N, C-alpha and C positions, 0 to 999 in steps of 0.2 A: 520385373518386379516393380511395383509402384513406389513413389517416393515415400509414402507413409509406411509401406512395408519395410523399406530400407531403414527408416527412422526407428521402427519397432525393433528391428534386428540389431541395430547399433546400440540401442538402449539395453537390450537383453545381454549383449556382449560386454558393454562397458559399465552398465549400471548407473550411468550419468547422462543427464539430458542435454546439457549445454552444447555438446558436440554436434547435435542435429536439430537445434531449436529452429522452428519455423515461425513465420508471422502468425499472430492471432487470427483465427477465422472471424469473418463477419457473418453473424447468424440472425435468424428470425426470432428475436427476443421480444416478449411482451414487456415493455419498459415500465409497466405498472407492477411487475412481479420480480423486482430485483431486490436481493437481500444480502446480508453479510453476517458472518459469525466468526469467532476466534477464541483461542485459548490463551490465557495469561497475557503476555504483551499483545498477542493477537486479539484478545478480548478487549483490552484497553483501546486498541486501534479500531476495532469494530464499533465501539461506542463513539470514538472520535468521528469516524466516518458517518455515523448515524446523525450526529449533530451538524457536522460541516456540510454534508450533502443529504440533508433530510428530504429533499425533493426527489432524490434518486432511490434511496434505500427505504423500502416499505416495511422491512423487518430487520431486527438486529438481535443477534445471539451473543451473549457474553458468558464464556466458561472461565471462571476464576479470574476475573478482572476487577475493575474498580471504577469510580465515578470520573466523569469528564473533567479534565484539567487538574486532577488531584496533584500530580507531580509538577504542574505548572506553578504551584504556589508553595509546595512543601517538598522537602527532601523525599526522594522516591521511597525511602524506607518507611515513611509515615503513611504510605499507601499500600503497604504489603505487611507480611508477617503478622497477620490478623490484628493489625493496629486499629484502634478505635478512631473513627473520623468524626470530629466534632461538628456541631451545628455551625460554628463560626467558619470552619474550613469549607463546609458546603456552601455557606453564604458567599465566600470569596469566589468559589467556582461558579456559582450562579450568576454573579456579577459579569463574568466573562460571557456566559451563555446569553445573558440579556444584552450586553453591550455589542456583541458580534452578530446578533440576530438580524438577518436581512442585509448584512454588509459583508463582513469577513466570512460569515456562514450563511446557509439558507435560513429562512425564517423559522424561529424556534417553535412556532405554533404547529408546524408539521410533525414534530416529534410526538405530539399527543396522539396522532393517528397511526403510529408505527406499532407493529407487533413486536413485543419485547420478550425475549427468553433469557433467563439467568440460571446458572448452575454453579454450585460449589460443593466440594466435599467437606463433611464435618471435620475430617482429619487433615485438611489442607492447612499447613502452617507456612506455606510460601506466600500465598495471598490471603486466603482465609475468609470465613463468613462475615467478619466485621466490615471489610471494604465492600463486599458484595451487598450487604444490607444497606450500606451508604449509597451504593449504586441504585438500589431499588428506591430508596427515599428520594434520590435526585430525579428519577423518572416520575415518581408520584408528584413531586414538586413542579414538574413540567407538564402535568396534565395527562399522563398516560393512565387510562382507566384500568380498573382491575381486570376487566374482560380481555384486555390486550396484553396483560402481563402474566408470565409464569416464572416463579422463583422456586427452584428446587435445591434443597440441601440433602446430599446423599450420605447416609450414615457410613462411616468407615472409609470413605473415599479420600485419597490424598490429592496432591496437586497433579492431576492427570486428566486426559480426555477419556470419558467413559464410553464403553461399548458393551455389547452383550455377547461377544464372540471372542475366541482366542485367535491371536496372530503371532507368528514367529517373532521372538525378540521382545514381546511385551512383558510387563511386570504385573505383580498383583495389585489389586485396587488400592491397597493401603500403602503402596510404595511410591515415593517421589523420586523417580530415577528414569533415565533415558530408556525408551523414546517418549515417555510421558503419555502413553496410551495403554489402557488397561481394560480387562473384562470385569466390569463392575455390576454385571447383571442389569445394566441400564443403557439403552440405546440413545446416546446423546445426539447423534446425527438425525435419527428419526424424530426425536423430541423437538429439536429446533425447527426442522423442516416442516413438520406437521403443524406446529403452532403457527408458523408463518404462512403456509400454503393450504392448510386444511387436510382432510383425510387423504392418505397416500395409498397407492397400490402396493401390493406385496413387493418386497425388495428382491433384487437379483444378487445372489451371493457370489457370483462369478462374472463380474463385468468384463466385457471384451477388452483385451490388451490394446487393440487398435484404437479404442476410444480415448485412451490417454495420450494427449498430445503435448510435447514440450514446445514452448514458444519463447521467442526472443523478447526479453524484458527491457533490453537497452533502448528500444524505440520509445519507451515510456518513462524511464527512470531519470532521465536528464542527468546522468552521471552520479546519482545519489550513492555515496560510498557505503551505505548500509543495505543496498539491494543487489541481489545476484544477477548474473547475466541472463539467466533463463528461469522460467516458471513452468507451471503445468496448467492445462485446461482439460477437463473431462467433457467430451461431447457425445451424448447418446446417439445411436444411429438415427433415431427419429429426428433429432435436432439437426444432424448433418444433412438429412434429406429435405429439410425445409419446413418441418413442423414448427408452429409457433411454440416456443419454449420459455421457461423461466430461467433466471440466472441467479446463482448463489456464489458469493465470494467467501472462501474458507481460509482463514489466516492462522498459520501455525504459531506456536509460542516460542519463547527463548529456547535455545539449544535444541531446536526441532526443525531447523531448515534442512533442505536436501543434502547439503554438504555435511551435516551432522548426523542425520538419521536415515539418509537415503530417501526412498519413496514411501516410508512408513506412514507419514501423516497423510499423504495423498491416497494411499491404498488401504490403510488399516483402520481408519477412523469410521468408515461406514457411509460417508457422504455419497460416494459413487454408487454404492449398492442401491440406495434409494433414488438417486438421480437417474439411474439407467431406466427405471420403469415408470418414472413420473415426469418425463420431459423436462428435466432440470440440467442445465449446463452448470458445471462447477469450475470456478476459477481459483487456482491455488498459486497466488504470487509467492515469491521467495525472497528472503533476506540473505545476508551473508555477514561473516565476522568482520568487524571494523575495529582494529586495535589502536587507532589514533585517539588521543585525548581530545575531547571536544567540550566546549562550554555548554552546559545544560541550563534549563530554565531556573531550577532551584536546588540542584544537587551538585554544584561545582563542576569541575572539569573531569570527565569520565570517558573511558573507551567503551566500546560496545562489543566485548569479546564473545558474547553469547548469541549474537545475531538476533537481537530482539527487534521487534517493531518499535518505532519511535513514539514513546508515550512520555518521555521526560525532556525532550528538546535537544537531542544531539544535533539535529539537522536544521536548526533555525527556531527562532522564537515563535514562528507561526505554525509549529508542528501539528497543532490540534485544529487548525483552520483549513478551509478549502485550498489555500495557497501553499500549505505544507508540501514539501517535495514528495513525501511518500503518499500522502492523500491524493495529490495531483496525479501521481503515477497510477495508482489503483483506479481512480476515476477515469483516466484515459484508457486503461485496459477495458473497463466496463463499457465505455462508450464505443470502443472498437468492436467488441463482441456483439453489442446490441445494434450495430449499424447496418446489418444486411438482411437478406431474406433467405439465408441458408442455401438450399440447393438451386436457387432460381436465378441464373442469368448474369452473374457478375462477369465483367469483362476482364481480359488479361491485365496484369499490372503493367504500368508504363515501363518502357525500356529507355536506355540511353540517357539516364539522369546525370547531369553534369553541373559543375559550378564554374562561374566566371565573374569577371568584373569586380573583384574584391576591393572594398574600401575599408576604412577603419570601423565603419558601422553598418555595412550592407554587403549583400552577396546576391548575384543573379543565379537563379536555378532554372535549368532548361531540361527538356525531355522530348522524346519522340511522340508524335500524335498516336492515339489509339483509335482505330476505326470504330465508330458507333458511340464514342464517348461524348457526353453532353457537357462535361466540365471536369476539372481536376482539383484535388486538394493537396496542399504542400505541408509537410510535417518537418519541424526542426527538433531534433533530439526527442522525437516521439510525440510532440505537441503540435496540433494544427495551428498554422500561423496566418492563413488567409481567412477572410470573412466569408463572403459569397464565393461559390465555386469559381475557379479561374477558367476563363473561356479560351485562353490561348495556351501555348506550350512553353511559357516562361513566366517567372515570377521574381520580382525584386524584394528580397527579404531585408527589412531594415531594423534599426534599433539594436544592433549587435554590439558586443564588446570588442574592443581593439585587441589584436594579437591573439585571437581565440579561435580554436578549431571547433567546428560544428558539423553535425551530420544531418542530411536531409533525405527524406523519401517522398515519393509522390504516389497518389492513388487516383483512379478515375471513377467517374459515375456513369451508369448507363441511363437509358430513358426512364427507368423506374426509380432512379435515384439510389440504386444499389451500388455500394462502394466496392472497388476491387481490393485485392491484397496490396500490401505496400511494395513499392519497387525495391530494387537493390539500393542500399544507401550510397550517397555520394557525399564526400567530405570536402570541406574548404576552410581556409584560415583567413581571417580578416587581417588587414594591414595594421601597422602600428605596434605599439608595445602593450603586452598584456599587463593587467593589474598584478602587483606583487603582494603576496601574503606572507606574513611572518607569524609562526606559532611558537610561543615561548611562555615562560612564567612571567607574571606581572612584574616581578623584580627585574628579570632580564630585559624586558621591554624598556624599562626606565633607564637602565644602564646603557642600553643601545641607542637611546635618544628617540625612541618612538612614542614614549609616554612620559608622564611626569607625576610626581607625588603631590597629593593634596589631602591633608587631614587623615592620613592612614590609607587612602585609596589611590589606586593607579588610574589616571585619566589619559585617554588617547590624545596625542598631540593633534592640534587642528580642530578635531570634532569635540574634544573634551568629554567624550562618552566615558561613563564610569565602568571600569573593567573589573571592579571588585577590590578586595583587600590587596594591599601591596605586600606580597610575600612570594616565596619560591614554590608555594603549593598550588596556587591557582594558575591555570594555563589558559591563555586567550589567543585567538587568532585575530591579527590586525591586518586590514587591507589598506595599502597605500593608494590614495586616490589623487594625490598631488604632492608638491614639495612640502615636506614636514606636515602632511595632513593624513591622518589615519582614521579608519572607522572599524568597528567590530564587525567581522563578517568573514566570508570565504571568497576565494577567487572562482570564476566560472570553470 
């Protein structure tokens, strides 16, 4: 029995993918045909990716989401519950789009060329038509012409992903409840894919089970506490055989991750039915529950108990930029899938990967030579660290944090520059002491001597960064970078 058959059997028995997650395949993807869509927090994230990586995503679909950086300036509740978003709020968001264009994000002029699809139910009280109308206004303000935009409001639809077929466990179209997928007599997957890619071939209502592949997300997530260990990718047989294919990223919403609804978002939304007959690879990244209180951009300290994608700043102030940890992870997954030629000639993955020569800021990675390889790439925690391909079988990785454990994998390149699968990971720990982080209320930080009080605000000792109001309700993570010197942040 092949490894893939064993994977399929294990999933059928356990109902859970992480036990058999494989590396993402490198396929023959037309890089001018990469798109993204999502529901709810996944819709907000799809919008963020569309601005941050505008040169990568030629199409963006938002099901019940809202405008870029809304929760970067306002409490997240002001961007949901059918709240009205004012012109002044949109102006503040636009300032970010303008200021980050070509620096923290790709050039904003590229957004005008994207195909934009928007959907919301008229009975959606979780996000609602008002934030979606503000989203459309934002796209108009950034030059997206009417020909590139579709905005649909479905009468009677609640906060749900719309389909035109019934699946086990789904609810009525007017119900806002798990798994948030409903037969609304409207094929949402077809609508977004057809707007982005043009006329589609008839769908296959029974995609082959073997085409659903669980993959290891840890190679890309850099330890992000809101991302699961594994995700899914759907690879049509034609794409696995080397056909030039398109790539679509489908992002689930809150309370819709695999650990919460199983494979329903992957299999019951209809994406794979259309992908199978239209040479479209579909990537389904996955989040996970994160119960730790984290400082957000404008909503105070909050946990992420619903496994939402980060649209409010749980995982850093750059959450909506290219450097945001979740945006970086998804982009790295996209780059990996689009890095090969499918069925044609990738070499075996390198073996014998090992670490040595640890210092406080560097590590040497070595591996066995692969016959026929023209070079090698080295990945640290899922991100490539070398520039040009490495010609030898070792690499000195620098700029590391002291006392920190990292994971490295290595790939090789054949004469056609096709990249192999990733090697088995090798871990290593740098010397010295790791940075120490303290998470507590602002009041507790001051009583412990890590911060001080100034005019009602808590300021971090050393850096004097403003942590917010001095009270027991606001929680902040402080990272100690020297004697009595603290900064707001997290440890690696």
